N, C-alpha and C positions, 0 to 999 in steps of 0.2 A: 519507520517505529523510533522513541526515543531513549534517547541514553540508557532507561531503566529497564525498560523493557529488554534493549542489547543485551545489558549488562548480566539481566537474568537468565535470557537466553543461551548465552553464551558460557556462565556461569562463571562467573568474574564480578568486581565490582566498576563501578560508576567512577570512580577515582582512577583504576586501572584505564579504563577506557579512555579517560581526560587526558593520562602520562601517554599512551599511544596517539593520541592525536598530537599531542606537545613533539612530539619524537618525528613526527609525518609520516607515521605509521597506517594511521587511520585517519579519512579524509573528516575533514569539519565543514560539513556543511549544516546550514542554520536555517530553519522557518523562519516564516513573516513574524513571526512574534517572536526571533530569539533563540528559540530552544533546537537541540540539535538535532536532527534529523538522519537517517541510518536506512538501510535496506537489508537483503535477503547475501547481495555481495558481501556489507561489511561485515555479514554474520560472518561468513566462508572465510573470512580474512581472520577473523580474531580465532575462530577454529583452528586456523592453521599456525597463528602465532603462540595459542597455546599449548598445540602437541609437539610444537617444536623446541618450544621450553618446560617441556616435560620430559624431552628426551636432553635435556642437558645443556640446547641451545644459547645464546645470550643474545638478549635485544636484538641486538645491532645484525646477527648472523640471520634473522628472519628477514630481514628487510630484503634481498633477492628474493623468495618465494612472497612474500608479498605485493613486492613489484610485478612479479610473474602472475601473478591472480589478477593485476588490478590491468595488467594489458590484452586481459580476455582468453588467456588460456587456461585450458579444463582444470590443471594441477598446477597447483604452486613449487611442485619440483620437475615443470616441463622444460625449466631453461636452462640454460647451459650455465648461468651463473650460480642460480639454486643447484644443479648436481658441484659445482666446482666448492660449492660450502659443507653439502655430504664430506665429499674428500675430506676437505680439513679437519671436518668433526673424526669422521675413523681416522685418520692420522693421528690426532690428539688420544683418542682413546687409545690405539693400540700403544703408546708411548707410554698412556695412566697405566696399562695393565702390565707392561714390561716392569716399568716401575714397583708397580704393586706386587707382582712376583717375585722382586727383589728385596724387598722388605720382610714379604712372609718367609722366603729363605731364611732372612737374616735373624728372625723373630722365633722360629723355629731352632733355628740351631741355638741361640740362646735359652730358649727352654730346656732343648736338651743337657744342656752343659748345665741349668740350675738345677734339672730335677737329678742329675748326679751326683753334685754337685751335695744336694739335700739329701740323697742314699746315703752320701761317705759321711755324714754329720751324724745320719739317725742310726749307721750303724757304728760307727765312732765312740757314740752314747752309749751304746748297749755293751760295748769294749768287745765287735765283732771286727775284722780288719775286712774294708772293702774289696768287695771284686770288681775286677777292673771290665768297662765294658769294650768290648772290640767293636768292630768299624758295622758287623751285620746286626747286632743290637741297635745300634746310633741309627744305620739305615732302617731297622723295622720301629725305632720309633716316631719316625720322621715318617714312616708311610702310615702309620696309624694317624695320624695329624691329619691327613685329609681325611678320613671316615667320619 
């Protein structure tokens, strides 16, 4: 098949396929007339790359999976190097989740403080003495954020 057909079947652009070729991820075979030619194995390579990209892998991280498929393995993640990339991505995601959890907690604390300050301001404007929030009330405010 030619590049346009491969792009259409893979759901990508010819420009992307040329870029993958320039990065050594897609073989550069040419017909006698100079047109690029591809086969079903090339479609599998592109599908593997796109799936990994959808999962957040960068293009270079897809290389071991592509090489695994090129070596004749039934799946791109049947090789040790691919499994190493999976492990690295999971560690990266775990770190990101931890950082996001920490940021979420800080934003929740800021929200609780801002809401308390706003309530005090509103009560002061009405001439009412503010009621102090106990720790249980603050904790309940934080729990309500999760729902």
